[in-house]
N, C-alpha and C positions, 0 to 999 in steps of 0.2 A: 314485280320484276325480280329475277334472280340477282342476288347482290353482286356476284362476279360479273354478270353482264352489265349491271349498272356502273361498276368500276371501269370496265372496258370502254363503255361509251364515254364516260368522263375523261379517261385518258386519251381517247381519240379526239375529242373536242379540244382538249388542252395541248395537243401535239406532243404527248408523252410516249407514244408508241414508237417502237423501232420501225425501220423501213419494211422489214418482213411482216411485222404485226400489222402495220398500217395497210399493206397490200392485201393481207388475208382478211382484214376487217372490211375493206372496200369490196373485195371479191364476194364476200358473203352478202353484202348489201345488194350487189348486182344480181345474185342468184336467188335471194330470199326476199321477196317483196314485203312479207310481214315483218321481217327483221329490219329492213330499210325504213319502213313506216314507223317502227318503234324508235329507231335511232333519230329520225327526223323530229318526232314528238318531243323526245327528251332533250334534243339539241335546242329546240325552241325554249324549253323551260330553263336550261342552263344559261341561255343568252339573256333571258329575262332576269335571272338571279344576278348575273354579272352587272346588268344595267341598273338594277334597283336594289339598294341596300335596305336594311330595316328602317332607317329613319325616313328615307324617301317614300317607301311603301306605306308606312303608317301615316305620314303627312298627306299623301294622296288620298288614302281612304277617308281620313277625317274631313278633308276639304270636300270630297265627293258627298259624304254624308250630310254635311252642312247644307250644300246646295240642294240636296234632295229634300231635306226638312223644310227649307225655305220655299221650295216649289210646292210642296204639299200644303203648307200653311196658307199660301196665297191662292191655291187652286180654286176653293169654293167661291171666293170673292170675284175672281176673274171669270169663272164659268157663268156667274149670274149676269154678267155684262155683255156676253158675246152671243152671237147667233148659234143655232144648232150645228152648223157646219164647222165653225171654229171650235165648238165644244168637242166634236168628234175628233178633230185633229189634235186637240190638247190631250184627249184620252189616249190617242195613238202614241204620241211622243212620251206621255207619262209611262206607258207600258215599256217602251223602248228603254227609257231611263232606268226602270226597275230591273230589266234584263241585264243591262250593262253593269249595274251595281252588283247584281248577283255574280256575274262573271268576274268582276274585279275582286270580290271577296273570295271566290273560289281560287283564283290565281294566288292571292295572298296566303290562303291556307296551305296550298300545295308548296309554296315557297318555304313557309315556316317548317312544314313537316320534313321536307328534304334537306333543309339547312340543318335541322336538328340531327337527322340521320347521318349527315355528312360529317358533322363536327363531333359527334359523340363516339368516342373510342373506348371500348371496354378495356379495363385495366385488369390484368391477370391477378388472381388471388395469390398472395405470397405467404408461405409458411414462415413463422418467426425465425427459425434457424437459417432459412435460405436467404433472408434479407441481410444477415450479417456477413457479407462477403467482402473480403479485403482486396485491395488492388493488387494486380500482379507485380512481381519485382521488375525493376528496370531492365536487367540483363537476362532475365529468364522469363519466358512467356508462359510458364506452366500455370494454369488457372487454379484458383482456390477450389477446395473440394468440400463436400458435405461431411459433417461429423458422423462417425459410425455409431450405431446404437450400442450403448454399453451393455445392454442386457443380452446381446447376441454375440456368439463366438464366431469370429471370422475363420472360414475354412482356409487352410494353406493352399496356395496355388503355385504351380510350377512357373519358373521364370524363363523367358525366352533367351536363347543364347545370342551373342552378338551377331552371328551370321543369319539368325532368324528374324532379326528386327526389321520392321517395315520402313520403306522410304516414305517421305511426306506424301500426302494425297496429291493427285494431279491437279485438282481444282480446289479453290478456296470455298469455304461455306458461304451461303448467301447472308446478306445483312439482315439482322433482325433485332428489334428492340424488345428485350425480355423483361427488364425491370425499369420502368419509367422513372426518370429523375436520378438514376444511379449510373452515371457514365462509366465509372471504373468497373463496376460489376458487369456491365454489358461488354466492355473491352475484354475482360477476363473470360467471359463465356464465349465470345467470338474467337479468342485465341484457342480455347479448348476445341471448339467445333472445327476450326481450320486444321487442327492436327488429327481429327477423326473423320473428316469428310471423304470417306472412301465410297463414293457413289460411282455407278457405272451404267452405261447404256450401250448396247441393248441389255435389258433386264435378263438375268440368268434364268434359263428354263422357260422363257416366255416366247412363244411363236406369234409374231405379228402378221395377221392376215390382211387381205386386200382392203377391207373397210378402214383400216388404220394406216394406210400408206402415207397419207398426208401428215398424220401425227408422227409417224416414224421418221419422215424426212425432217420435220422441225426439231425433233428430239436429237437427231444426229448432229444438228447445228447448234444444239443447246439453246434453242429458242423456245423456252418453256411456256411463255404467254401464248404464242401462236399455237403450240401443241395443245394447250388446255382449251383454247377456243375451238379448235377442230374437234376435240373430244366432246365438247358441249353440243356440237351440231349432231353428233351420233347418239347422244344419250337418250333422246326420245324414242328412237327406233330400237335401241338395245339397252333398256334400263337395267337389266339384271346380268349383264355380261361381265364376267370376272376380269377378263383382259382389260376392258374399258375401265373398271374400277381401279385396277392395279396401276394403269398408266396415269389415271387422274391423281391417285395418291402420290405417285412419283413426281409428277409435275408440281403439285402443291408443296412437296418436300423441298424441291429445288427453288421454289418461290418463297421459301421461309415461312410457309403456312403450316407450322408443325401440328397444331391442334386439329386442323381440318384433314391433313394427311393421315394422322393417327386414326381418324374415324374410318377411313377406307382400309388401312392396313389391319386394324382390329377385326373388321368384318371378313377378311380373307384368311385369317389364321386357320391352319389345319386343313384347308380346302385343296391345296395343290402341293404335293411333296416336293416337286422340282423347284418351286418358288420359295419354299419355307426358309432356307438358310439366309438368303438375301433379304427376305421379308422381315425376319427377326432383326437383322442389323438395321434396316431402315426404320423399323419401329423404335429402336433405341435412339436413333438420331432424331426422329420426330419428337420423342419425349424430351430430349434436350432442348429442342427448339421451343417446345411448349413449356419450358421451365419446370419439367417434372424430373428432377435429377435423381431422386431416390428410386423411382420406377425404372429410369434408364439404367442406373447402376445395377439393379437387380437383373435386368435383361442381359446386360453385358457379362455379369458374373456367371449366369447360367450358361452362356455360350462359351466362356473361357474355361468352364469346367469340363468341356468336351474337346479333347485335342483333335478329334476327327471333324469337328465343325468347320465348314468352309470359311467362316470368318473368325476362326480361333485366334489368329495373330492379332487381328484388329480388335477383338474383344479384350485380349490380354492387355493391349496398349491402352484401351479405354479404362479398364479397371485400374491400371497402374497410375494413369494421370488423375483419375478422380479420387483415389484413396491415398495419394502420396502426401506425406506430412512435411512441413517445412522445418 
């Protein structure tokens, strides 16, 4: 099963979807029998996981195994004392017992596999200098920045005049845990993203055609989960569609999935000139979400070196915030 679909089914069963997402999910179940059957199957498994914990499952399996061993040990003695008809019945029920045992063990294995998958969360690899992040000051939310490489000479950049400075972004950045166990560093990174989250829809230079009408409607409402679900329904029919890929990358970016969004954006570089300026900016934001500050800073510096770039002002602000010394 696709991991994003697995998460959607889990959110659906736990009542964590919004009203729009819930409606879109149920509509897909009504129009897609295969999807509905898959949801029902995993819903049963989720229910079993909730009702049985590790201790109860292990105890049940052990008790069942003991009963099976006792039945097997006494079977020859009992068989010698009964008539052929009873022997046939005994063999029948013995087969049934073995089948039930196999099913029980299968359910236990499925439970353990999906419990491990659900609870195992990958921890992003941190570079040593990126772990030493100091908390932001109380009265100034400017986040800490990476140290510059002493072996490189920083190129001088023009400064924006007061009348050229940007207003704060219209929307806040999505919540994301970048460094586990370091609450101060995550707050500082969130403060940085909030000041740079200049995202916009419709995407510049992108013409959305009829197949994406449902996605377009959800994105205009900023319902990114519903939009991503609608795109997933189109993926099998249009696997190599660049518009589909760009919209998927944008949804993932707004859902705080920086690493996954970056995969889509990287694949689209240089393919569509009209998309390129905004695509470069979104790549930089995705790198920040993925905790790749050095790579993001390099992207922003390249954009800030070109005054004619569509995101020149935003890039200048990003470079200023990320290189400012206290």
